N, C-alpha and C positions, 0 to 999 in steps of 0.2 A: 569466881576466882578461888583457886585452891593454893594453899601454902603448905610447904613441908619444911619442918625445922629439925635439924639434927642437934643433939646435945650430948656432951660427955666430956671426959677428961682430955686435956690436950697432951698430957705426958703420961706415959705408962712405962713401968719398969719391965725389962726382959723377964720372961717366964710368967708374968702375971696375966690376968684375964682382962680383956678390954670389954667394956660395956658401953654401948651407944644407944640412945633413944631417938626415935623419929616420931614426931607428932604432926598429924595432918589437921589443918583447920580450914575454915572457909566453907563455901557451898560444896558439899561433898556427900554423895549418896553411894556408899559402898555396895558393890555388887559381887556376887560369889566368884565370877570369872575375872575380876580385877585383882591386882596384886601390888604389893609394895616390895621394892627391890633395894638391895644394898650394892652399890658400885663404888670402887675405890680407885684412886689414881696416885701411884707413887711418884715421887719427884723424877722428872725426866722420862717417864714411861707412859704408856697408854692406859686407858681405863680398863679395869678388871671387874667383871661381873662376879659377885660373891654368892648371892643367893636371893631367894624371895619367899614371901608368904602370901598365899591367896587369902582373900577375905573369907572363903569357905574353910580355911584352916590348914590346908596342906602346904608343905614347904619343899623347896628344892635348893640344893647347894652345889657349888662348884666342886668337881671331884678333887681338885687340888687342896681344898679347904675343908672337905667333908669331915675329917677327923677332929677338927678344931672349932667348927662354927655351929652356932645355934641361933635361929631367928624365931622369936616368939611374940605373941601379942602382949601388949602392956595392959594398962588399966582399962582400956576401952578399945573398940574397933579401930579408932583413929590413932592408935599408938602401937609401935612395934619396938622391939629391943633386939639389938645385935649383941651376941656374946661370942668373942673370939679368944680362945684359950692359948696358953703357951706362946705369947707373942714374942717376936724377935724384931730387931731393927728393920728387917725386910718388910714388916707390917706397917712401917711408917708411911702414911699416905693421907690424902684428903679423902674423906669418906662421905659419900652422897647417898641420900635416901631419894628414891625415884618412884613415881607412881606409873603403873602400866595399866592401861584400859583395854579391855577386849575389843578387837577389830580397829583399834586406834594406835596402840603402841605406847611408848613412853610419852607422857604429856607434861608432867610437872616434876621439876627437880628441886631439891633443897639447895641451899647455898653452899653446903658442904662444911665439914668440920675437920680441921687439921689434927691428926694424931701423930705424935712422935714417940717412938719406942727407944728409950735410952736409959742407961744407968746413971 
């Protein structure tokens, strides 16, 4: 069993930078072709893919967020950090960390963390 846990501030001021951490625990053997993704869902809207980082290290970002987003490894292979700069109220959403396994697809989701951007 694998668990993903998102953590970070629930409230961020406009123009600030949002930092979220995803920690993977449980029976988990990372492989180079597997990756961890950030997906968010604003209230009343569908999910939006933000970006991912492969265990081999390369990253990919949504074109609409590319100028503001960075996904990087944390203190171990089982931790990643999302950095989203210059946030606006439109960035308010539930943010999910999701594992993607090669030849399988998305298999484990975190419970999600609510982020509100407001002054």
